[in-house]
N, C-alpha and C positions, 0 to 999 in steps of 0.2 A: 798590065796588072801583075804585081809582084807578091801579093799576099793571097793566102788561101781563102776559100769561100766558107763563111760561117754558117753551115747548113748541114742537114742530113741528106745523104744521097743513097738511093736504093734501086734495086731492079734495073741495073744498067746492062744493056745488051750492045754488042758490037758485031756487025754482020750476022745478025739473028742469033748470036751465041751469048747466053747470059753469063756475066762474070760472077765468079764465086767470091762473095764478100768475106766468107769465113776463113779462107786460106790464101791470102795475098802473098806474093813473093817478098814484099817489104812494106812497112808502114812507118809513118812519122807523124806524131801529134794527131793521130786519128783515134777518137774515142767512140764508145757505143752511142747509139741514139736511144734516148730514154722515152718510155711510154708517156710519162708526164714531164713536160719540159717547162722551165721558167727562163725568163730573160736573165742573163748573167753569165759569168765565166767561172768554170769549175777548177779549183785547185785541189790536187789529190794529196797534198801534204808532203810531197817529196821535192818540190822545186820552187820556181819563181818565174816572173816575167820581168824583162829589162827594157827600159825605154831611154831615149835621149843618149845615144852612144857617145856623143861628143861631150857630155857632161851638163847637168842641170844646175843653174845658178839660183840658189834660194835667196841669198842676200838679206835685205832687211825685212821684207814682207812676203808671206805666201799664205794662201788659204787652200786647204785640201778638203774635198768632200767626196764621199763614197757611201755605198750601201754594202753591208756584209751579212752573210748568213753562215754561221760556222757550226762545225760538228766536233770541235775540240776546244778545250779551255785555254790552250796556248797557241800562239801563232803570230808571225810577223805580218803586219799589214803593208808597211812602206818604209823605205830607208833611202836617204840621200846623204852621202858623206863626202869627205875630201881626204887628201893625203895627210893633212894635219889633223886638227881636232874638230874643226867646224863640221856640223852635221845636224840633221833632223831625223827623228825616227818615230814610227807609230807601231805599237805592238800590243798584243793581248797576252797577259801573264796571269795565270790563276783566275781567269774570268774577269780581270780588271783591264781597262784600256789605258795605256800609258802613251803620252806624247812627250818626247824628249827633244830638247833643243840645246845646241852648244854654239854660241856665237864667237867662240875662241877663248873665252875667259873661264869657262866651266859649264858643266851640264846642268840644266834645270829640267824639272819634270812636272807635268800636271797629270793627275790620275783620276779616272772615273771609276768609282767602285760601286757596282750594282748591289742590290740587297743580298743576292746569293751568288756563289761561285758559278753556278750554271745558268744564271738569269739570262745571259746573252747567248747561251748555247741551247736555244729552244726551238731551232728549226725555222725561226721567223727572220724576216729582213729587219736590219737595224740601220738607222741613218747616223752617219758620223760626219762631223765637221771639226777640223783642227786648224787653228789660225795662229800664225806667228806674225806679230807686228812689232818690229824693232826688239825691245827687251820684254815684251809681254806675250804670254802664250795662253791660249784657251782651247777647251775641248767641249764639244756639244754632242751628246749621245741621245738620240730620240728626244731632243728638246731639252735635255738636262745639261746645264752649263756648269763647268768647273774651270777656274782660271788661276793664274799666278803671275806675279811680277818677277822679273829677273833681277837679282841683287846687283849684277854686274852692269850698272846702267850705262857705262861708257861703251860697252860692247853690244852693238845692235845688229851686226851683219853676219849671217852664216855663209861664209865664202866657200860654198861647195863647188866641186867640179867633176863629180862622178855621175854615172847613170842613175836613173830612178829605178830602184829595185822594188818590186811589188810581190808580196806573198812569201818572200824569202830572199836569199842571195847566195852567190857561189861561195864555195869553201875557201877559195883563195882571195876573196875580197874582204877588206876591212870595213866595218861599220861602227863608227864612233858613238852613235846614239841608239844602238839596239843592245839590249842585255841578253836576248834570247837568240838561239840559232834555229828554233823550231819553225819549219815552214807552215804556212797557213793551210788549213784543211776546211774547205767549204766553198762558198761562192761569193764573188764580188761583182758589183756593177756600178755604172755611173761614176767612174773615177774622173774627177776634174781637179786640176791645179790652176789656181787663179792668182795672177800678180797684177795688182792695180785693176785696170779694166779689161785685161787680157786673160780670157779663160781658155785653157788647153784641155780638151777632152782626150783621154787616153783610151784608144781602141785596142783591146788585147790581141786582136788578129793582126795588128801592125807592129807588135813588139819586135825588137831586133834579136831577142833571145827568149825562148819559151821552153821551160822544162817542167813536166808534170802539170801543165796548165792547158785547159781546153776551152778556147775562146767561144763565146756565145753559145755555150752548151752547159746548162745547169740542170741537174736532175731535180724533179719535183721533191718537195719536202719529205723527209723520211718520217715514217710513223712507227 
């Protein structure tokens, strides 16, 4: 086993001596346990999670689904890029959800605009689905569909080769389909990327890089 346990641990004793949880010699990616917990992974607004170290290939088709609960009206949800211009990006800007795709010929964007800037920042879980199919892209938020066609019809493949960054990305990494640098603050769960019939579930406790992210540890809704 090479990954940490997604759980709360308390009252540990070794040789009848209780360990002091409050003053450890060192800690890494250990957060508090919350009185009220929800399923999900907490992002504190300072970092990101990184998957697929060898690079994720979006190519012609991909379907992204996730659930989010946010406490800020700005934040990156997901980005996959390349050394060139090909990329995809999902972000929240001023309370709107944006899905950007660049197949190499230019960036196109589909935008979900809720009734109010804070409509999605309400402490509740929201379901998101973003789909790229060749030169068409669509976004479904809580069952509401928005879509657009790419005018660059000859360009259908996003030839990405970088990791999948969730909730933000490192300062030294380029993201061609994200306009914001704001890390996500809130909780994410049920992140799945599907290509054809192959669905890949992303478990945050197995990310190869985690900064400011606490897997399987989501505080109850703030009141």
